[in-house]
N, C-alpha and C positions, 0 to 999 in steps of 0.2 A: 323810683324809676323816672328818668328824665325822658320826656317825649320829644323826639327830634322831628323837625320838619325840614325837608330838603327842597331847595329852589332850583329845580332843573333835573333832568333825567339823562344826562349825557354819560360819556364813558367813565369819568371818575366816580359818578354816583353809582353806576352799575357795578364796577369792578372794585371800587374802594370803600365808599361809605356805607352802602347797604350791607355788605358782608361785615364791615367793621362794626356797625351798630349791632348787628345780630350777635357778634362775638364779644361785645363789650360788657363790662360789669356796670349795672345800674342804668342801662339805656334801652330804649325801644324805638322803633320806627313808627311815628304817629301819623305823618302826612307826607305826601309827595306832590309837588306841583310842576307843571310844564306849560309853556306857552303854546305848545303844539297840541291841539285837541286830541284827546284819547290816549296820548302817550303815557301820561301818569297813571291812567286807569290800567293799562296793560302791564306796566312795571309793578304797580301795587299788587295786582293779582299774582304776579310771579314771585313777589317778595313777602307774602304772608298777610296781605289784606290791609295795608295802611290806607287811610283815607286819601283819595286822589282828587286833585283839583286842576282846572285848566287855567289857573292864575297863581302868581306868587303871593298876591295880597291875601288870598283865601288861606294859604298855608300859615302865614303870619298871624291871621286873625283866629285861627283854630285854637280853642281853649285847651285842647289836649297837647298843644305844642309848647314846650318850655324853652327849647333851644333850636336855633335855626342854623343849618349848614348852607353856605353860599358858595356854589361851584360855578357861578355864571362867569362870563367874560369880564376881564378886569375893569372895563369902563363903567360897569354897573355895580361894583362892589360897594362903593360909598352909598349910593342911593338905597340899596336894600339893607345895608347895615343900619343906616339911619332909621329906616322904617321899622326894622325889627326892634331896635332899641326903644323907639317911641311906644311900641306895643309891649315892652317889658320882657323881651325874649333875649336870651343869651345868644352870642354869635360866634360860630366857628367858621372863619372865612378863608377861602383858598388863597394861596399865594399867587402872585405878589399881591399884597394887601390892597393897593389902590393905584391910581394913575400917577400920583405924586405925593410928596410929603404932606402938603397942605390937606389933601383929602384924608390921608391916614390919621393925621392929628385930629381932624374933625370927627372921624369915626370913633377914635379912642375917647375923645371928650364926650361925645353923645352917649356912649355906652357907660362911661363913668357917671355921668349925670343921672342916667336912668337906673343906675344900680345894677347893671347887668355886665357880664364878662364878655370881652372881645379877645379871641385868640386866633392867631394866624395858623393855618393848617399845615405846618411842616411836620408831617407824620413820622419822618425818619428819626426825629429827636426822641421819640417815645419807644422806639425799638429797644429791647433789653441789651442789645449789643452797644448801642449808642450810650446808654446809661452806664454800662460797664466801662466804656472808654473814659468817661468823665471820672469815674472812680480811680482808674489806673493813673490818670494824670494827677489827681489829687494825692495819690499815694507815692508819687515821685518815681514811678516805674521807669520812665525814660528821662529822668532828670528834669531840668528846666526846659520848658517848651521854647523852641526857637523859630520853627517854620511850620506853617500849615499850607499844604498844597492840595488844591481841589480841582478836579477835572470832571466836566459833565458835557457830553456832546452826543448828538445823533443827527442823521440826515432826514430832513422833511421836505415835502413838496413845497416849492417856492410860492405856491398860491395859497398855502395853508393860512388860516386866520391868525395863527400864532406869529405870523410875520407881517401883521397889519398893526402899525403903531397906534391907530385910532382905537383899537381894541386891547390896548396894553400889550401888544405883541412885541417880539424881539427876543433874542437869545438871552440877554441878561435878565429881563423881567420874568421869563418863563423857566429857565434852568440855571442861569448864572446866580440867581437869588439863592440857590441851594449852597453854592460854594461860599458866598458871603455869609450865609446863615451858619454854616459849619465853622468858618473861621471865627466868627464872633462867639459862637457857642463854646467851642473848645478853648479859646483864649480866655473867655469870661470877661471880656471888656469890649469897648467900642474903639474902632481905629482912630488914630490921630491924623493920619494922612491917607489920601486915596489917589492913585494914579491909574489911568485907564487909556486904552486905545482899542479901536474896533473897525470892522468892515461893515458897511451899510448897503442895503438893497435900494432899488429905485424908489420904493415907497418910504424910505427913511428909517426902516427898522434895522437894528443891528443883527447881523447874521453870525458874526464871530466876535468875541470880545476877550481881552486880557485885562485883569484887574490886579493891581499890587496894593496891598494894605500894610500900613505900619501901625502896630499897636503899642500901648504903653509898655515900657521895658524893652523895646526893640524887637518884639516878636513880629515876624514877617508873614504875611498871607499872600500866596500866589494862586490866583484863580483864573481859569479859562473856561469858556463855554462856547458852543457852536451848534448851529443848525445845518452845517454843511460839512460834516466830518463823521467818521465811523463812531459807533457807540463806545463811549468811555464814561465810567462812573466810579470814581475812586477818590478817597481822601487819605493823605499821608500826613502824619504828625511826627515831626522830627524834634528830638530833644537833645540835651547835652550828654545823655547816657544811653541813647537808643532811639528807636522809632516804632510807631504803630501804623499799620496799614489797614484800611477798611475797604475791601473789594466790594464793588456794587453797593457803595455806601448808602445811596438814597433809594435804591430799588433792590433790597436784599433778596436772595433766593430763599426758599423755605427753610433751609438750614444755613444760616449766616455764619461766616467765619471772620476771624480777626487775627492778624499776624503781628506778633510782638517780638521785636529784635532788641536784645539787651547787649550793650557794649558798643564801642565806637571804632575798634580796630577793623581793618579789612577782612580778617578771617572771622569776625563776629557775625558776618552775614549768615554763616552756617548755624548760628545759635538762635534761629528764629523759631518761636513757638506759635503754633496755630491753635487758636481757641475756637470751638464750635458752640453754637447756641441752639437750644431746642426751637422747633418751629414756632413762629410767632407772627401774627398778623399785625403789622405796625399801625394799620388804620384802627383796629380794635383797641390796641394799646393807647392810641391817641384819644379815642372817644372815652375810654375808661378814665384816663387822666383828666379829661375835660369835665367829666361828671364829678370826679373827686374835687376839682377846683370849684365847681358850682356849689358843692356841699360845704366847702371851706369858705366860700364867699370871696375868694381871691384866686388869681392864677398861681398855680403851684409849679415849681420847676419840673420839667424843662420847658414849660410853656412860656410864651410871651405874646404881646399884642401885635408885634410886627412893625411898629413905628420905627424902631431903631434900625431894622433891616432896610426899610424904605429910605432912610436918610443916606445910607451908604450907596444903595442902588441909584438913587437920583443923582448923587454926586458923581458916580462913575459914568452914568449915561451922559450927563451934561458935559463932563470933561472929554469923553470920547467924541461927542458931536463937535466940540470946539476944535478938535484935531482933524476931523474928517475933511 
């Protein structure tokens, strides 16, 4: 059993990782930390009695903790990853991994030197539906992949911290990263070209962004994200012989579905098959896979460190700012 320590008691900890650890194979919640006095104690009592601390350092130092989950704001990811690695703890870090590529590379290097694993917490990759899509692509169900289109948007209060660039805020860092991740994941390669354009708020954070990617073999990625639009969360994979659509791709409902259209003629749209998947907690699937990686001594697919994703995000944000 891998003892997990969590640095922070915010929404993602309560709704995602605590239930995920409880439902995972080979994992247990060992410790909770919060910088707000008493908060960790309250949540620990609600969650089965994990040891509670009023600091993150104490969680990392706890001998019953073998892996640390870092859900803090983005500007602190590097600091706490380095501290965890120095203490010999494996790290599951929320996306986006860091403030920039330099930080991400530093984090990966520190974990490698310490002999611990670093994984970026893209939970959606671990859902059984996402794994089945990779199989369908490998089987040639829709022919050769040509286009990946990813849309993720929702409206938030303009004063929300997620629109503060000093805290790694902005639409692309928070939700556009999913579309970039999905494109790279399903293509199975890194993009050769990046084009982007965006709208920015008065604080300098991107509120809406469009990203176009070109992958080896000419596969195209079309990604958009926005914090000033209705809720949209979908990925479409278009091949030479059909297409696959993942509704609510990154936030699937209890019973997730998948639409597979075979054929390219206009009347083939009626030949769409809908596949349904048994209820699965993608956070639990992620934690189970992370534990399996720890046992193997290396990251196992579909996990990755997140450095590759950061390179694309940084290129997109830099280019969009140059056009603003």
